[in-house]
C-alpha positions in Angstrom: -8.5 -18.3 4.9 -11.9 -17.5 5.9 -12.6 -16.0 9.0 -9.1 -14.4 9.2 -8.4 -10.8 9.3 -5.6 -9.4 7.3 -2.7 -8.0 9.3 0.3 -5.8 7.9 3.1 -5.1 10.2 4.8 -1.6 9.7 8.0 -0.6 11.5 7.6 2.0 14.3 9.0 4.7 12.1 6.7 4.3 9.2 3.5 3.6 11.7 4.2 7.2 13.4 4.7 8.7 9.8 1.4 7.2 8.8 -0.4 8.2 11.7 0.8 11.8 11.2 -0.2 11.9 7.6 -3.8 10.1 8.4 -4.4 12.8 10.8 -3.1 15.6 8.6 -5.4 14.3 6.0 -8.6 13.7 8.0 -8.7 10.1 7.7 -10.6 8.2 10.3 -7.6 6.0 11.2 -4.2 4.8 10.0 -5.8 1.8 8.6 -8.3 3.8 6.4 -5.0 5.7 5.2 -3.1 2.8 4.4 -5.8 1.1 2.5 -6.2 4.3 0.4 -2.6 4.6 -0.3 -2.1 0.9 -1.0 -5.3 0.9 -3.4 -3.7 3.9 -5.2 -0.5 2.3 -5.8 -2.4 -0.9 -7.1 -4.3 0.9 -9.4 -0.9 1.8 -11.1 -0.4 -2.0 -11.8 -3.9 -2.9 -13.1 -3.3 -2.7 -16.7 -0.3 -5.2 -16.5 -1.1 -8.0 -19.2 1.1 -10.6 -17.7 3.6 -11.4 -15.0 6.7 -10.1 -16.9 5.0 -6.6 -17.4 3.9 -6.6 -13.8 7.1 -7.1 -12.6 8.7 -4.3 -15.0 6.3 -2.0 -13.6 7.1 -2.7 -10.1 10.8 -2.4 -10.8 10.0 0.9 -12.5 8.4 2.1 -9.4 11.3 1.0 -7.3 9.5 -1.7 -5.4 11.8 -4.6 -6.6 15.2 -4.6 -8.2 
């Protein structure tokens, strides 16, 4: 795992929306924007006490069914 750079694949439609949003918000690049958005969403899950609670929060946010 060391020395590997993480890669996230986005659909072309999502990527173009991210480019537009990143430019409008003044981010230096799409990666910076995506990282900020992801960290914001992950912070909502920080207080989960266990896996069951985490799954319930993800379900409530619409990420899993």
